[in-house]
N, C-alpha and C positions, 0 to 999 in steps of 0.2 A: 148371396144373390147375384145374378147376372143382369146385364142390361143389353138389349138388342136394338138394332136399327132396323125398322120393318118397312120404311118408305122414305123417299126423298125426291125432291124436285128442285130445279133451279130455273131461273129465267136465262136466257141468252145474255151475254155481257156486252153492254153497249158502251161506245166511247163517250166520256164525259164532254159537256158543253155543246158538242156538235153532232152527237150521236142519236140513236133511235129513241131513247128514253129521256132525252133532255128536257121534255115538258112533263114527265110523269113523276108523280110524288112517290116517295119512298114507302110511305105507309100503304098507298094503293097497290104498289108493286108487290110488296111483301104479302099483303092481305090475299091477293089473287093466288100466290104460291101455296100459302097454308090452306086455303080453301080447297084447292085441288089435292093437296096432301092429304086432308082428312077424307075427302071423297073417295080417294084411292083405296081406302080400308073401310068397306061397306058396314062391317059389324061394330064399328067403333062408335060409341056414344060420345059426341065431342064434349059433353059436359063432364066426362071422366077424365079429361085432360087436365092434369094438376098444374101445369104452368106453361106459358110461352116465353122462352128465353131468347132474347135477340140481341146479336152483336152489332154494334154500330161505332165507328170510329170518330164520328163527329155528331154527337147527339144534341144538336141545336137547331134553331129555325124549324124547318119543316120536318127535321129528324129529332126534334126535341120533345118536351113534355112526356117522358117515358114513352117513347115510341112503341115499345113492346106491348104495352097495355092498349094502346090505339089499334095496333095490328091484331091483337087478340079480339077486340070488339068488332072490328071491321070484317075480319077474315072468318070468324067462327060464329058471328050472329048470335052471340049470347054474352051475358055479363057475368057468367058464373066461372070464367076462366081468367086467372090474373095474368099479368105479364111483367117481366123485368128486363131492363137494358144493361148490356154488359159493354165495357170498353177496354180492349187490350190491342188497340190500334188493328194492324193487319191480322192479328190473330184472334179477333174478337168473335168471329163466327165459330171458329174451332174451340174456342174456350167455352162457349155456350154448350157445345156437345159434351164437352168433358164434365162441365158442371151437372148436365142432365144425367150422364152416366153415373157420376159420383152420388147424386142424390137418390137414384134408383137403387144403386148397390147398397146404400146405407139404409134402405127401407123408408126413405122419406117421401117417395113418389113411386107411382106405377106408369105414368105416361106423360111424357114432356115433348113439346115441339121445340126444337132447338135450331139455330142457324144465324143468318145475318142478312142485312140489307144496307146498302150504301148507294146513294144518288149524289155523285160528286158534282153533278151539273148544278145542283141547287145551292151551292155555296162556294166561296173561295177556298183554296187549298189551306187547310189548317183551321178553318173556321172564320166566322165574321169579325171576331174581335179577340185576337191573341194578346194576352198580357202577361208576358214573361216576368219572373221575379228579378228585379234590377240587380241585386247583389249576385245572384246566381249567374246572371248574364255577364257580369264583370269577371267573376272568378272561373266559371266554366261555361263559356259561350257554346261549346260543342254539345252541351246537354240539350240545346234547343235546335240543332242542326236538322235540317230536312233530309230526306232520303237520298237526294242527289249528292249531297256533301259527304254523307256517311258512305255512300257506295264509292266515291272517289278515295276515301280513307281506306276502305277495305281493299280496293284495288292495289293501292300503293303498298299497304303493309303486307299483303300476301302475293304481290307480283303478278297480278292478273293483267295482262296486257290487253291493249285495245283490239288486236286481232282475235284474241280468244273470246272477248265479250261480243264482238260482232258475230262470230261464227256460232256461239251459243244462241244468240238472238235469232239468227238466220234459220238455224235448224228447229228452234222452237215454233216459228212460223210454219215451217215445212211439215212439222209433225201434226200441228193443229189443223192445217189445211187437208192433210191426208185423213185425219180422223173424221172431219166434218164430211169430206167427200164419200167415205166409206160408210157413213151413218153410224159411227161408233158412239156419238154423243147424243143421238136423237131421242132415246127413250128417256133420258134424264132432263131434257130441256122442255120446259113448259111453254108453248107458244102463246105470247101476249099480244092481244089486239090493242093497238094504240090509236087513240082518237086525238087528233091535232086540228086546232083551230088556226086559220091564217087568213090573210087578206089577198084577194086576187088582184089582177092587173087594174081592175076598175075600183080598188079599195073597198070591195064588198067582203063581208065576213063569210068565210066558207069552212066546211069541215071535211077532212079526209080520214080514212081509216087504213091502217096497214098492219100486217101481222109480223111479229118479231119472233124468230125461231132459231136464228143463226148468230154466233159470236161475231162482233164487228172487228175485233182486234187482229185476227189472223190476216196476213197479206200475202196473196199468191204472187204479187208482182214485185216483191222485194228480192234483193239479191246481195251477195257480199260486196259487190262493186259499189252498188248504191249506199249501203250502210257505210263503207269506208269513206264516202264523200262528206258525211255529216260532221259537223263541228261540235266540239264538247260544249255543254250548255251550263254546267255547274261550276267549273273551275278552268282558269286559263291554263292551257297545256295539259288538260285532263284527259280522260279516256271514256267518260260516260256521256253518252248522246242520247238524242230523242229516239233513236233507232234501236239502241241496246238497253233501254230503260222499259220498265213496265208502264203502260198507259194508265191515266186516270179513267176510272170506269164507273158505270152505273149497272146495278143488278141486285139480285136477291136469291138466296138458296136456304132451304130448310129440310130437316130430317125429322122423322118420329121415332122416338126412343121409348121402349116399353120394358117392363120387368118380365121375367120368366113367367110369372103368374098371368100377366095379361097377355103374354104371347100365346099361351094355351087357350085362354078364354076366346081370344080373336080367331084362333085356329088358322094363324098365318106362319109363313116361314120367314126367318130373318134374312136380311140381305148383308148384314155386316155387324161386326162387334167391335168396340173400341177396347183393346186389351189393356193399355196403359197410356198415361199422359204425364208429361212433365214439363215445367218451365225453369228457366235459368237467367240470371242477369249477367249482362256483359257491359263493357264500357260503351256509353252512349255513341261515342264517335265512330264505333265499328259495329253498331248494332245489326248491321246486315249479315253478321255471321250467325245470328240468332234465328230470325225467321227463315 
């Protein structure tokens, strides 16, 4: 039995803490995406959805309480569809799609919503209360390293110099800006209306609305010269800077995965098929060679 992706939407990606989704809850953001996802397949009875699988790297606070079930309830407006939250850090969303495909191929489901949501604006990096194992911390402190330090370790081990990192970052921005300008990303990005409460100059409560439909990260004004001026932020004498690192972000993305049987029932054409998926363990200090 095969599994097919028949629809997919994402929000624009906002910058965490100071970006467009800084006051938006993760469950609200994700619910809006799956609502539109289901609406895009008119013949689909939402109560035939077998599960909502949601990837989330920090499932606590506003993203806790099995956020997948809350997203299912909020986005589908029925209590007949369950939900489960999955955490494989940066690969959490991809893991949910692989899980959905595996379940459908095994005959355990016919229709699954899979994807992920993360609103990093809502909590400190790593979570509210990190409690490392004291013995592990003494013996293997690098098991708890953040991505910045592991990036430094990868750069050192594989001789990735500062210039190459800056150049890669610069051209990533250029490609993203070009894609946005030419409308290549438009069809897959769901515009989100954000309502924001604020105090005006007279300290009176006001509300404003704006539509978010474009990624905040890509910068048209950056240059190799500007990137070269930035100082390393994770290690003295290092090469990883704020300019050649990935930003902390807010956003959500989901796809609808169905069996061949349901594909025929719905009379729709697939847009993609996950052929294979695999994971592998590497030394934590160079985990960046994995993702």
